[in-house]
TITORVO-871599 format. One record per residue (C-alpha): residue in three letters; y, x, z. Coordinates in steps of 0.2 Angstrom, whole numbers, plus 5000, padded with zeros to 4 digits. Each point is the difference from the previous one (the first is absolute). Example, Ala and Ser with C-alpha at 12.3 -4.5 7.8 and 13.67 -1.06 7.14 Angstrom:
BEGIN
ALA497850625039 SER501750064997 
REM end
This chain:
BEGIN
UNK418245345050 UNK501450115000 UNK500150084979 UNK500850164993 UNK500250054985 UNK499650194990 UNK500550044985 UNK499450164989 UNK501450034987 UNK498950134988 UNK500350084986 UNK499049884989 UNK500249835009 UNK500849915018 UNK498549955009 UNK500349875016 UNK498749975016 UNK500349865010 UNK499350055017 UNK499449945017 UNK501050105010 UNK498849955016 UNK498550094990 UNK500750084983 UNK499049854992 UNK500649984981 UNK500349814997 UNK500750024984 UNK500450144986 UNK501350014985 UNK500350114987 UNK501350044986 UNK500150134988 UNK501450134996 UNK500350074982 UNK499250174998 UNK500850174997 UNK500950145011 UNK501749904997 UNK500249835006 UNK501549885002 UNK499949985022 UNK500549794997 UNK498150014992 UNK499350025017 UNK501349885008 UNK499249874989 UNK498250055003 UNK500649985020 UNK500849834996 UNK498349964992 UNK498750035013 UNK501149975014 UNK500549814994 UNK499449875011 UNK499550145014 UNK501650065007 UNK500449835010 UNK498150005005 UNK499950155009 UNK500850095016 UNK500250184993 UNK499950104983 UNK500050204996 UNK499850084983 UNK498950164995 UNK500850094984 UNK499650124987 UNK500650175008 UNK501450124993 UNK500849864987 UNK502050024999 UNK501149854999 UNK501750064997 UNK501349885003 UNK501749984999 UNK501549915008 UNK499649864997 UNK498150045005 UNK499449964983 UNK498950124994 UNK501050154989 UNK498350014988 UNK498149975001 UNK498950085016 UNK499250154995 UNK498450005009 UNK498750105006 UNK499150054987 UNK501450024988 UNK500150204997 UNK501650044991 UNK500550055018 UNK498850154999 UNK501350144998 UNK501449905011 UNK498650025015 UNK499950184994 UNK501850035002 UNK500349925018 UNK498650095008 UNK500850164995 UNK501749955005 UNK499249935016 UNK499450215002 UNK498049974992 UNK498749905004 UNK499750045019 UNK501649985004 UNK500049834991 UNK498449955007 UNK501050045019 UNK501449904996 UNK499149854994 UNK498250015002 UNK499550034983 UNK500450104983 UNK500949914990 UNK499249944983 UNK500549874985 UNK499549845011 UNK501250035013 UNK501749905000 UNK500850145001 UNK499450104984 UNK500449834991 UNK501950005006 UNK500350164994 UNK499249994985 UNK501249844998 UNK501450125006 UNK499650114986 UNK499649904986 UNK501049825004 UNK501750065007 UNK500949874999 UNK498549885009 UNK500050125012 UNK501849975003 UNK499849835003 UNK498750045012 UNK500649935020 UNK498249985008 UNK498350024997 UNK498549905005 UNK497950004999 UNK499249854990 UNK499449945015 UNK501850035008 UNK500649874986 UNK498849875002 UNK500249995017 UNK501749974999 UNK499849884987 UNK499049895015 UNK501350015013 UNK501249905004 UNK501650044988 UNK501250145004 UNK498550095009 UNK500350195002 UNK498850094990 UNK498550085010 UNK498750104997 UNK498450085013 UNK499650195003 UNK498449994991 UNK500749974984 UNK501850095004 UNK498850145002 UNK499650014980 UNK501849994995 UNK500350215002 UNK501649975011 UNK499249925016 UNK499550145014 UNK498249945004 UNK499950125016 UNK501549915009 UNK500049834990 UNK501850024994 UNK501049984982 UNK500450164994 UNK501649934991 UNK500550164993 UNK498550034990 UNK500249834991 UNK501850044994 UNK499350174995 UNK498949924990 UNK501449874990 UNK501350115002 UNK501349895013 UNK499349905016 UNK499249845001 UNK499549885011 UNK498349985008 UNK498949855008 UNK500150015019 UNK498150045006 UNK499249885009 UNK498850075014 UNK498549955000 UNK499249825007 UNK502149975002 UNK500649844991 UNK501250024985 UNK500749854995 UNK499749824997 UNK499749894986 UNK501249844994 UNK498649915009 UNK500050095016 UNK498650105000 UNK499750175004 UNK500250124986 UNK499250185006 UNK500350184993 UNK498950004988 UNK499250164993 UNK499350104987 UNK498349984991 UNK498950125007 UNK500749975019 UNK499649824997 UNK498150034995 UNK500250105015 UNK500449865012 UNK499049854990 UNK498650125004 UNK500450055017 UNK499550184996 UNK499950125015 UNK500150185001 UNK498350104992 UNK500249864987 UNK500250064981 UNK500449854990 UNK499750054980 UNK501049864989 UNK499449954983 UNK501449914989 UNK501250054989 UNK500450175009 UNK498650075012 UNK500550065018 UNK499050075015 UNK501149975016 UNK499650035018 UNK500749955016 UNK500850125009 UNK501050035016 UNK500950144994 UNK500950054984 UNK499750094987 UNK501050124989 UNK499050084986 UNK501050124991 UNK498750014986 UNK500449824997 UNK498149934998 UNK500549915017 UNK501249875001 UNK500649985020 UNK500449824999 UNK500549895017 UNK498949865002 UNK500649815004 UNK499450025017 UNK500850165008 UNK498950124995 UNK499850104984 UNK499149954983 UNK499750194990 UNK499249944983 UNK499450104984 UNK500349884985 UNK499350014982 UNK501149934986 UNK498449954991 UNK498649895008 UNK499449854992 UNK500750004985 UNK498850154997 UNK498849864999 UNK501049884991 UNK500350114987 UNK498250074996 UNK499449815002 UNK501049964984 UNK499650174991 UNK498049955001 UNK500349824999 UNK499449915014 UNK500649945014 UNK500050085019 UNK498149915003 UNK499350094984 UNK501150185005 UNK499149995015 UNK498349964992 UNK500350134988 UNK500650135013 UNK498549945011 UNK498650064984 UNK500650155001 UNK499650185010 UNK501050085013 UNK501350134990 UNK499949874986 UNK499150124989 UNK501350155002 UNK501449894995 UNK501850045014 UNK501649944997 UNK501850005012 UNK500649824998 UNK501950055001 UNK500249884985 UNK502049965004 UNK500450145011 UNK499350065016 UNK500850025020 UNK498550075007 UNK500050124996 UNK501949994993 UNK499950034982 UNK501249884993 UNK499550054982 UNK498450004999 UNK498749894990 UNK498249975000 UNK498750134996 UNK498449994994 UNK498550125000 UNK498150004999 UNK500049884983 UNK498650054990 UNK499149924984 UNK498649925017 UNK501449945008 UNK499649815003 UNK501349835004 UNK499050025016 UNK500650175004 UNK501949954995 UNK500049875014 UNK499150095014 UNK501450134997 UNK501349885001 UNK499449955018 UNK499750205005 UNK501850054994 UNK500749855011 UNK498950035016 UNK500050214998 UNK502149965000 UNK499949895014 UNK498850135010 UNK501650144998 UNK501049865009 UNK498850005013 UNK499650185003 UNK502150044998 UNK500349865013 UNK498750065011 UNK500650194998 UNK501849945005 UNK499449925015 UNK498950115006 UNK498949845004 UNK498349954993 UNK499849834995 UNK499049875012 UNK500049874988 UNK500550004978 UNK500449834998 UNK500349954981 UNK501049854994 UNK500649954982 UNK499649884986 UNK499050134993 UNK498850025015 UNK499249834993 UNK499150114987 UNK498050035001 UNK500550184995 UNK501450065011 UNK499049945014 UNK498550094996 UNK500750144997 UNK501750015011 UNK498750075015 UNK499250154990 UNK501550054992 UNK501149985015 UNK498450105011 UNK500249895015 UNK499849815003 UNK501349874995 UNK500449855009 UNK500449844990 UNK500949885009 UNK500049814995 UNK501049964983 UNK501749965005 UNK502050014997 UNK500150125012 UNK501850064997 UNK500649814999 UNK499049995016 UNK500850145009 UNK501849934997 UNK499449845008 UNK499550105014 UNK501350075002 UNK501249834998 UNK498749945016 UNK500650165010 UNK501849964999 UNK499849845002 UNK498750025017 UNK501250135007 UNK498750125007 UNK500050175000 UNK498350044986 UNK499549884986 UNK498849865005 UNK498250034998 UNK499349934985 UNK498150044998 UNK499950084980 UNK498349905000 UNK498150084993 UNK500150164991 UNK498650074988 UNK499650205001 UNK499450074984 UNK498950165002 UNK499350114984 UNK499350174998 UNK501750134995 UNK500350074984 UNK500850145004 UNK499850084984 UNK501249864991 UNK501450055013 UNK499750204994 UNK500149954983 UNK501649905002 UNK500850145009 UNK499650134989 UNK500749894985 UNK501549985012 UNK500350185003 UNK499950024982 UNK501349884995 UNK501250065013 UNK500550164987 UNK500349864985 UNK501049885012 UNK500650105016 UNK500449885016 UNK501949985000 UNK500050065016 UNK499250174996 
REM end
């Protein structure tokens, strides 16, 4: 049996899957936690990677890492981070993103240059924030990596030159997604001086070797890894309900959306992965369960006991600011609370708000690509909820397909590793397994109430791009 190893170095943890390269069957899996927060010592990711790969690297023929996008790993002359990494969900760089967009000639010019309009999450914005607020540290920066780059090099033989892939690179703000080339001038503009950037590994190519001689593939961003792991095809829209909410689609042509709604990323296989991302997703349900003093099963039971529309209760779940719409200073906003409002209404409103936000993301993706989805697939831990399963097709207004449960980001990394090992033109064909199709009567009134509140609150917390 030929074994490959895929790692998902996410915001919350590192997960590893040991996979049979012939058919994609997972034969072992492990996980190790990451520290919380939006600013993290990158060494924590390396310790987690060591924990999940202990005893496995010697058994595999290839390995790859998919990691959280955008995070800034700024290294000094000695190759050691000069500060903790700023992660994608750290919004202190919102003003820096606006400054960079203006310097590039405005939103459309920015999108034309790098595929996306910069927001707080992009690496370039974080570099600019460091330049403006920590100039002494900024002056020490000699090279910049993404989280998956940092972990990939750690797993490679000593002395390996840093490397990345076009998918994750397209989320930095200094990579020309359309042409697949770095824009070192934009990286220098962000940090204030020239910095070294990792080499970009072609899709399916070998990037390096481990100390034991196993192939190391280029790795990629977590969303690109999920697309590989699920074997997405054109016409599929993937909705991921994790720390963030993501709607993405495989496309053969690049997107340059000057409104900033759709980020025009590259994928890990030579195409493109236009995407709409929300900062608030599964955490909405975590918070609501805590407020109501129930576990997630109890929250689902309460929600299913309420009628569609939650007794007139509607809210915008922008608790930590929001990226889509781009309102970094927004807060959660509730309306429709009355003496007759019940705990059931409050629970259902949480699910409906989450799903309305995701439905907005799907609609924006469809509008930007001009392609009506053939399927809408939904993944993420929150899909285990009976309430989410029942309400998702009703709020989205279309059938929702649930793939089998699995660590698809890590599985995508494993598929990339198998691809590099095989040296073929395309990744191996692994069956995604049986799916479940969810259907329900649409509840357009829920979307209408949410859209009305979103429009009214725009006057209080205007879009950062406005």
